[in-house]
C-alpha positions in Angstrom: -8.6 17.9 -6.1 -7.4 14.3 -6.3 -6.0 13.5 -9.8 -5.8 9.9 -10.7 -3.3 8.5 -13.2 -4.5 7.7 -16.6 -6.3 4.4 -17.0 -7.0 2.3 -20.2 -10.5 1.7 -21.1 -10.4 -1.8 -19.7 -9.6 -0.3 -16.1 -11.5 3.0 -16.3 -14.1 3.4 -13.5 -17.8 3.6 -14.1 -19.0 7.4 -13.5 -22.4 6.2 -12.2 -20.8 3.8 -9.8 -18.6 6.6 -8.5 -21.4 9.1 -8.2 -23.5 6.4 -6.3 -20.6 5.8 -3.9 -19.9 9.4 -3.4 -23.4 10.1 -2.5 -23.5 7.2 -0.1 -20.4 8.4 1.7 -21.7 11.9 2.0 -24.7 10.5 3.6 -22.9 8.5 6.2 -20.3 11.0 7.0 -22.4 12.8 9.7 -23.2 9.5 11.4 -19.5 8.5 11.3 -18.3 11.7 12.9 -20.8 11.8 15.9 -19.5 8.2 16.9 -15.9 8.9 17.0 -14.3 8.9 20.6 -10.8 9.5 21.8 -9.2 6.1 22.4 -6.0 4.7 23.6 -3.9 2.9 21.0 -4.8 -0.7 21.8 -3.9 -2.3 18.5 -1.0 -1.7 16.0 -1.6 -1.0 12.5 0.5 -2.6 9.9 1.3 -0.8 6.6 2.7 -2.6 3.6 4.8 -0.2 1.2 7.0 -0.7 -1.7 7.6 0.6 -5.2 4.9 0.0 -7.7 4.8 -3.7 -8.9 7.1 -4.9 -6.1 4.7 -7.4 -4.5 2.8 -5.1 -2.1 -0.5 -6.6 -3.0 0.7 -10.3 -2.6 1.9 -9.5 0.9 -1.1 -7.8 1.9 -3.2 -10.7 0.8 -0.9 -13.1 2.6 -1.2 -11.1 5.9 -4.9 -10.8 5.7 -5.4 -14.5 5.0 -2.7 -15.8 7.6 -4.0 -13.9 10.6 -7.2 -12.9 12.2 -6.3 -9.4 11.4 -8.5 -6.7 10.3 -8.2 -5.6 6.7 -9.5 -3.2 4.2 -11.7 -5.5 2.0 -13.0 -4.5 -1.2 -16.5 -4.0 0.7 -15.0 -2.0 3.4 -13.0 0.3 0.9 -16.4 1.5 -0.5 -16.8 3.6 2.7 -13.7 5.8 2.6 -15.4 8.7 4.1 -17.1 6.5 6.9 -14.1 4.0 7.6 -15.6 2.7 10.9 -18.9 1.9 9.1 -16.9 0.0 6.4 -14.9 -2.0 9.0 -18.0 -2.9 11.0 -19.9 -4.1 8.0 -16.9 -6.1 6.7 -16.3 -7.6 10.0 -20.0 -8.4 10.5 -20.5 -9.9 6.8 -17.2 -11.4 6.0 -15.0 -11.9 9.1 -11.3 -11.7 9.3 -8.8 -14.1 7.9 -10.3 -15.3 4.9 -8.4 -17.6 2.5 -7.0 -15.9 -0.5 -6.2 -17.1 -4.1 -3.5 -14.6 -4.2 -4.8 -13.3 -7.7 -4.7 -9.7 -8.5 -4.8 -7.4 -11.6 -2.5 -4.4 -11.2 -3.4 -4.1 -7.6 -7.1 -4.9 -8.0 -8.3 -8.0 -6.2 -11.2 -10.2 -7.5 -13.3 -11.1 -4.4 -15.3 -8.9 -2.0 -13.2 -10.0 1.0 -9.9 -9.5 -0.6 -7.6 -6.3 0.3 -8.1 -3.0 -1.4 -5.6 -0.2 -1.9 -8.1 2.2 -0.1 -6.7 5.4 -2.3 -9.7 7.5 -1.8 -9.3 7.2 2.1 -5.6 7.9 1.9 -6.0 10.9 -0.3 -8.5 12.3 2.1 -6.6 11.6 5.2 -3.2 12.8 4.1 -4.4 15.6 1.8 -2.6 14.7 -1.3 -3.9 15.1 -4.9 -1.7 12.6 -6.7 0.6 9.7 -5.8 3.8 11.4 -5.5 6.6 11.4 -2.8 6.3 14.6 -0.8 9.1 16.9 -0.9 9.3 17.9 2.7 6.9 15.5 4.7 7.4 17.2 8.0 5.9 20.5 6.9 2.7 19.0 5.1 -0.4 20.3 6.8 -1.7 17.0 8.1 -3.9 17.0 11.2 -2.1 14.0 12.9 -4.1 14.3 16.0 -7.3 13.7 13.7 -5.5 10.9 11.9 -4.9 9.1 15.3 -8.5 9.6 16.3 -9.6 7.8 13.1 -7.2 5.0 13.3 -7.8 4.2 16.9 -11.6 4.0 16.2 -11.1 1.8 13.1 -9.1 -0.7 15.2 -11.5 -0.7 18.0 -14.4 -1.5 15.3 -12.2 -4.2 14.1 -11.3 -5.5 17.5 -7.8 -6.4 16.1 -4.8 -4.7 14.4 -5.4 -3.8 10.9 -3.2 -4.4 7.8 -3.3 -1.7 5.1 -1.5 -1.2 1.7 -0.3 2.3 2.2 1.9 3.8 -0.6 1.8 7.3 0.9 2.0 6.7 4.5 5.4 5.3 4.3 6.7 8.7 3.5 5.5 9.9 6.9 7.0 7.2 9.1 8.3 9.6 11.9 5.1 11.5 12.0 2.8 8.8 12.3 4.9 6.8 14.8 5.0 10.0 16.8 1.1 9.9 17.4 0.6 6.1 17.0 3.9 4.4 18.5 2.6 1.0 17.7 2.5 1.7 14.0 4.5 -1.0 12.0 5.8 -0.8 8.4 6.8 -3.7 6.0 8.8 -2.7 2.8 8.7 -5.1 0.0 11.9 -5.3 -2.0 12.0 -6.7 -5.5 14.9 -7.1 -7.8 15.1 -3.6 -9.5 15.4 -4.8 -12.9 12.3 -7.2 -12.8 10.4 -4.4 -10.8 11.1 -1.9 -13.5 10.1 -4.2 -16.3 6.8 -5.0 -14.4 6.2 -1.0 -14.2 6.6 -0.8 -18.2 4.1 -3.6 -18.5 1.7 -1.8 -16.3 2.1 1.4 -18.1 1.2 -0.2 -21.5 -1.7 -2.4 -20.1 -3.3 -0.5 -17.0 -2.6 2.9 -18.4 -2.7 2.2 -22.1 0.4 4.3 -22.7 3.9 3.4 -22.0 4.9 7.1 -21.6 2.3 7.7 -18.8 3.5 8.0 -15.2 1.4 5.4 -13.3 1.4 4.8 -9.5 3.9 6.5 -7.2 6.2 9.0 -8.5 9.6 9.7 -6.8 10.4 13.3 -5.7 13.0 13.4 -8.5 10.1 13.2 -11.0 10.5 16.9 -12.2 14.0 16.1 -13.7 12.8 12.8 -15.1 9.5 13.7 -16.8 11.0 14.0 -20.3 13.2 10.8 -19.9 12.5 7.6 -21.9 10.0 5.2 -20.4 12.6 2.6 -19.4 14.5 5.2 -17.4 11.3 6.5 -15.6 10.3 3.0 -14.8 13.9 2.2 -13.4 13.6 5.4 -11.4 10.3 4.3 -9.8 11.7 1.1 -8.8 14.9 2.4 -7.5 13.9 5.7 -5.9 10.6 5.2 -4.4 12.1 2.3 -2.5 15.1 4.4 -1.5 12.7 7.0 -0.1 11.0 4.5 2.3 14.2 3.2 3.4 15.3 6.6 4.2 12.3 7.2 6.5 12.9 3.7 8.1 16.2 4.9 8.9 15.1 8.1 10.4 13.2 6.0 13.1 16.0 3.7 13.7 14.2 1.0 12.1 11.7 0.9 14.9 8.7 -1.3 14.2 10.0 -1.7 10.6 10.9 -4.7 8.4 12.2 -5.3 5.0 11.0 -8.5 3.1 12.2 -9.7 -0.3 9.4 -10.3 -3.0 11.6 -13.4 -4.2 11.8 -14.9 -0.7 8.1 -14.2 0.0 7.3 -16.3 -3.0 9.8 -19.1 -2.2 9.1 -19.4 1.6 6.0 -17.5 2.5 5.8 -19.3 5.9 9.1 -17.8 7.0 8.0 -14.2 5.7 4.7 -14.6 7.8 6.8 -15.6 10.8 8.8 -12.4 10.6 5.5 -10.3 10.3 4.2 -12.0 13.2 7.4 -11.2 15.3 7.1 -7.6 14.2 3.5 -7.3 15.4 4.3 -9.0 18.6 7.1 -6.6 19.2 4.6 -3.7 18.7 2.1 -5.0 21.3 0.5 -8.1 20.1 -0.3 -10.2 17.0 -3.7 -11.7 16.2 -4.0 -15.5 16.2 -3.0 -17.4 13.1 -5.7 -19.0 10.8 -5.5 -22.5 9.6 -4.7 -21.5 6.0 -1.3 -23.0 4.9 0.8 -20.6 2.8 1.7 -22.0 -0.4 5.0 -21.2 -2.4 4.5 -19.3 -5.4 6.8 -18.7 -8.4 8.2 -15.2 -8.5 7.8 -13.6 -12.0 10.7 -13.1 -14.1 10.8 -11.5 -17.5 12.6 -13.0 -20.5 15.9 -11.6 -21.7 15.3 -8.7 -24.2 16.6 -5.5 -25.5 14.2 -3.7 -23.0 15.9 -5.7 -19.9 19.2 -4.4 -21.3 17.8 -0.8 -21.4 16.5 -1.0 -17.8 19.6 -2.6 -16.6 21.7 0.4 -18.0 19.1 3.0 -16.7 19.5 1.7 -13.2 23.3 1.9 -13.4 22.9 5.5 -14.7 20.5 6.4 -12.0 22.8 5.3 -9.3 25.3 7.6 -10.5 23.0 10.5 -11.1 21.2 10.1 -7.6 23.8 8.6 -5.3 
């Protein structure tokens, strides 16, 4: 059973809405399944990964607005058990390459055409119950042949590559590229001090509890569960990104790219150019849209005792987990 992290009252899900969508998905599921076909990998998929609060939502929004690329809109995400239905509906009603305001609220985007994290889909596809780095991904009982079928049918419905925000899939870089060689990954790197401070803020606001683990846990979580919140947040910023880089290394960096959050904000056009080159190298990039990317201000927290605590925690974690 999926275990979601704690949410504050302001971000809690409506049980009636959840029940409605669950029933809708269950009704569509048999219709989805009967239309699946075995297809070639015609289009790549692009997966944005990174530590929590590193800028993954921003990059996903930029890619979805700068290219005529398929994306998991807030509309499409409602159909997590019938993803082809969601893709087709989103393409028909909204189209691809819509302009973005680049606004988000802890990963939640405001407009129906904006990208969604698609958490219910990923937990079903990869069989996890909580957002945590797997201890041994190669032995996890994931049906990769089935995964390939779903992805190729989704891209066929989109008629284009699709960009996803995919926290968990980044831990399976080798496995997914073995069945879908065109799969691309982009890791967003953020200054770890700023990243950890933003995670602490997310804990207080989004979860309503600074001590509550929120978003992706590193595999070292069991030995960190009783540490101070500043240490835990620093570990999420440092160790989750380190895990993604480790998996990138295992495929020799094939179809992988690392972008800096700070550079993304300062010069989004250059970052998008690099994403375009990545997709071209994987078999083809969709056309660019007329939307002009605008520079943004990278968020930076003020100096404070909390900043000093996080900085010290990062130094200690580097020593403890070399």
